[in-house]
C-alpha positions in Angstrom: 0.0 0.0 0.0 2.9 2.3 0.7 5.2 1.5 -2.2 4.0 4.2 -4.4 4.6 7.0 -1.9 7.6 9.3 -2.5 10.4 8.4 -0.1 12.5 11.6 -0.3 11.9 15.0 1.1 12.4 16.6 -2.3 9.3 14.9 -3.6 7.2 17.6 -5.3 3.8 18.6 -3.9 2.3 18.0 -7.3 3.5 14.4 -7.5 2.4 13.7 -3.9 -1.0 15.2 -4.6 -1.4 13.0 -7.7 -0.6 9.9 -5.7 -3.1 10.8 -3.0 -5.8 11.7 -5.6 -5.4 8.3 -7.2 -5.7 6.6 -3.8 -8.8 8.7 -3.0 -10.4 7.8 -6.3 -9.8 4.1 -5.8 -11.1 4.0 -2.2 -14.2 1.7 -1.9 -16.1 4.1 0.3 -15.7 6.9 -2.2 -16.6 4.8 -5.2 -19.6 3.3 -3.5 -20.8 6.6 -2.3 -20.5 8.3 -5.7 -22.2 5.5 -7.6 -25.0 5.5 -4.9 -25.5 9.3 -5.3 -25.8 9.0 -9.0 -28.1 5.9 -8.8 -30.4 7.4 -6.1 -30.8 10.7 -8.0 -31.9 8.8 -11.1 -34.2 6.5 -9.2 -35.8 9.4 -7.4 -37.0 11.0 -10.6 -37.8 7.7 -12.4 -39.8 6.3 -9.5 -42.4 9.1 -9.3 -40.8 12.2 -7.6 -42.8 14.2 -10.2 -45.7 16.4 -10.8 -48.2 15.3 -13.5 -50.2 17.9 -15.4 -52.4 17.0 -18.4 -50.7 13.6 -18.6 -47.2 15.2 -18.7 -44.7 14.3 -16.0 -42.4 17.0 -14.6 -39.6 16.6 -12.1 -40.1 18.5 -8.8 -37.9 19.5 -5.9 -34.8 20.0 -8.1 -33.2 22.5 -5.6 -33.5 19.9 -2.8 -31.4 17.5 -4.8 -28.0 18.5 -3.4 -28.7 16.6 -0.2 -27.9 13.5 -2.1 -24.3 14.2 -3.1 -23.6 15.9 0.3 -24.7 12.8 2.1 -23.4 10.0 -0.2 -20.2 11.7 -1.4 -19.4 14.4 1.1 -19.6 12.2 4.3 -17.7 9.2 2.9 -15.1 11.6 1.6 -14.6 12.8 5.2 -13.8 9.3 6.3 -11.5 8.6 3.2 -9.5 11.8 3.6 -8.9 11.2 7.3 -7.7 7.7 6.6 -5.4 9.0 3.8 -3.8 11.4 6.3 -3.1 8.7 8.8 -1.9 6.1 6.3 0.5 8.6 4.8 2.0 9.3 8.2 2.1 5.6 8.9 4.0 5.1 5.7 6.7 7.5 6.9 7.1 5.6 10.1 7.4 2.2 8.3 10.0 3.6 5.9 11.9 5.5 8.6 11.6 8.8 6.8 8.3 10.7 6.1 7.6 11.5 2.5 8.1 15.2 2.8 7.2 17.5 5.7 3.9 17.1 7.6 2.7 20.3 6.0 3.5 19.0 2.5 1.7 15.7 3.2 -1.3 17.6 4.6 -1.5 19.8 1.5 -1.2 16.7 -0.7 -4.2 15.1 0.8 -6.1 18.4 0.7 -5.3 18.7 -3.0 -6.6 15.2 -3.5 -10.0 16.4 -2.4 -10.4 17.6 -6.0 -11.6 14.1 -6.5 -14.9 14.4 -4.5 -15.3 17.9 -5.9 -15.2 16.4 -9.4 -17.7 13.8 -8.3 -20.0 16.5 -7.1 -19.8 18.2 -10.5 -20.6 14.9 -12.1 -23.7 14.6 -10.0 -24.6 18.2 -11.0 -24.3 17.3 -14.7 -26.7 14.4 -14.1 -29.3 16.7 -12.5 -29.1 19.1 -15.5 -29.5 16.1 -17.8 -32.7 15.1 -15.9 -34.0 18.6 -16.1 -33.3 18.7 -19.9 -35.0 15.4 -20.6 -38.0 16.2 -18.3 -38.9 19.8 -18.4 -39.6 21.2 -14.9 -43.2 22.4 -14.2 -43.7 26.2 -14.6 -44.2 26.5 -10.9 -40.9 24.8 -10.1 -38.4 26.9 -8.2 -35.7 26.6 -10.9 -34.0 28.9 -13.4 -37.1 30.5 -14.9 -38.6 31.4 -11.6 -35.6 32.2 -9.3 -32.6 34.5 -9.7 -30.1 32.6 -11.7 -27.3 33.5 -9.3 -29.3 32.1 -6.4 -29.9 28.8 -8.2 -26.3 28.3 -9.2 -25.1 29.2 -5.6 -27.5 26.8 -4.0 -26.6 24.0 -6.3 -22.8 24.6 -6.0 -22.7 25.3 -2.2 -24.8 22.2 -1.3 -23.5 20.0 -4.1 -19.9 20.0 -5.3 -18.6 22.4 -2.6 -20.2 20.2 0.1 -18.4 17.2 -1.4 -15.1 19.1 -1.3 -15.8 20.3 2.2 -16.4 16.8 3.4 -13.0 15.8 2.2 -11.2 18.8 3.6 -12.9 18.3 7.0 -11.6 14.8 6.9 -8.0 16.2 6.4 -8.6 18.3 9.5 -9.9 15.4 11.5 -7.1 13.2 10.4 -4.5 15.7 11.6 -6.0 16.5 15.0 -8.0 13.4 16.1 -5.9 10.3 16.2 -8.1 7.8 18.0 -9.8 5.0 16.2 -13.2 5.8 14.8 -12.7 9.5 15.0 -13.9 10.2 11.5 -17.0 8.2 12.0 -17.7 10.0 15.2 -17.4 13.3 13.4 -19.7 12.2 10.6 -22.4 11.4 13.2 -21.8 14.6 15.1 -21.9 16.6 11.9 -25.3 15.2 10.8 -26.7 15.7 14.3 -25.4 19.3 14.4 -26.9 20.1 11.0 -30.3 18.6 11.9 -30.5 20.2 15.4 -29.0 23.5 14.4 -31.6 24.4 11.9 -34.7 22.6 13.2 -35.5 25.2 15.9 -35.5 28.2 13.5 -37.4 26.7 10.6 -40.8 27.2 12.0 -40.8 31.0 11.6 -39.8 33.0 8.6 -38.1 35.8 10.6 -35.8 33.4 12.4 -35.1 30.9 9.6 -32.2 33.1 8.3 -30.1 32.3 11.4 -29.7 28.7 10.3 -27.1 29.9 7.9 -24.1 29.5 10.1 -24.4 25.7 9.4 -22.0 24.1 6.9 -25.0 22.5 5.1 -28.1 24.8 5.5 -31.5 23.9 4.1 -32.6 26.3 1.4 -35.4 24.5 -0.4 -38.5 22.7 1.1 -42.1 22.2 0.5 -43.4 20.5 -2.6 -46.4 18.4 -2.9 -47.1 18.1 0.8 -49.4 19.8 3.2 -47.8 22.8 5.0 -44.3 21.5 6.0 -43.6 24.8 7.8 -45.8 27.5 9.3 -45.2 29.9 6.4 -45.3 27.4 3.6 -48.7 26.9 2.0 -49.8 23.4 1.1 -48.7 22.1 -2.4 -46.1 24.8 -2.9 -42.3 25.0 -2.7 -40.3 27.6 -0.8 -36.8 29.0 -0.7 -36.0 30.1 2.8 -34.7 33.6 3.6 -31.0 34.5 3.1 -28.5 35.2 0.5 -27.3 32.1 -1.4 -24.5 33.9 -3.2 -22.7 35.0 0.0 -23.5 31.6 1.5 -21.5 30.0 -1.3 -18.6 32.3 -0.4 -19.1 31.3 3.3 -18.8 27.6 2.7 -15.7 28.2 0.5 -14.2 30.1 3.4 -15.0 27.1 5.7 -13.1 24.9 3.2 -10.1 27.1 3.3 -10.2 27.2 7.2 -10.2 23.4 7.2 -6.9 23.5 5.2 -5.2 26.1 7.4 -6.5 24.3 10.5 -4.9 21.1 9.3 -1.6 22.8 8.5 -1.7 24.4 11.9 -1.0 21.0 13.4 2.6 21.2 12.2 4.3 23.5 14.7 7.0 24.4 12.2 4.4 25.7 9.8 2.9 28.2 12.2 4.4 31.3 10.5 3.1 34.8 10.7 1.6 34.4 7.3 -0.4 31.3 8.3 -1.6 33.1 11.4 -2.8 36.1 9.5 -4.5 34.1 6.8 -6.3 31.9 9.4 -7.4 35.0 11.4 -8.6 36.7 8.2 -10.6 33.6 7.2 -12.2 33.5 10.6 -13.2 37.2 10.4 -14.5 36.6 6.8 -16.6 33.6 7.9 -18.3 35.5 10.7 -18.9 38.5 8.4 -20.3 36.4 5.6 -22.7 34.7 8.0 -24.1 38.1 9.0 -24.3 39.3 5.5 -25.9 36.1 4.3 -28.6 36.3 7.0 -29.4 39.9 6.5 -29.4 40.2 2.7 -30.7 38.4 -0.3 -34.2 37.0 0.1 -35.6 38.9 3.2 -38.8 36.9 2.9 -39.5 33.3 1.9 -39.8 32.9 -1.9 -43.0 30.7 -2.3 -44.0 29.1 -5.6 -47.4 29.1 -7.0 -49.6 26.2 -6.2 -48.9 22.9 -8.0 -52.2 21.8 -9.6 -51.8 18.1 -9.0 -49.5 15.5 -7.6 -48.3 12.1 -8.8 
């Protein structure tokens, strides 16, 4: 397993990243998660997650779709990245000399997280293909009825960027939490935090915006169900208040913080530049949460009523 790792300190970061990316792409958890995300998405729309009008079937809930790659690609990527970090360190111990500095090894695995990012974009391409084959209903909250920048930001933040963020969080976990099962524990805690963090504020429109500090915040809900929230009429869809564009920037900042936090583990890397960058990212994250909550959609965006359900 370790024979392909560079054995000299002069090994380039690019070559190390390439090796880690190949290891990431071949990991069973990542492969199974990606294939499952693609299959579940296709099944969801083939199996009746549609609105039928005058005998014509339309897909619905397209902006709720990113929960699929975030769960099936992002969470497994967290576990894979954490294990890559630990196995690379173990390889250095076996060979008697680590393949590059700790910082270089950390950055190599962080760079390898382009693999789950690419898988997230592959899923996004599948979603667009579905929407091209089955035209969304005119009431659907999608490009014709929502600001294009908002649609792109929601899809990117909760889809590909969530997949990337899962991997980078795994790098952070792999550096700082060394006990067995740490990555699985973080996955469970992350899911619980996300559910509990937004549940109390989703019942009222004026408090829903404060869910946006979460790394995976719900934007879309409703659909062909009876009043899922107090301010969502039956048989409609809703986009919750907030600014999706700045939220996309916020989750990208969280991704960068995961990298600097992982590098911080290497005491020799704690330079003035790293400190300033880390502090600036923290300030940017806090500022973006506030801006995201107070700008954009100040009220819920509610669709017109769907005429029938399938």
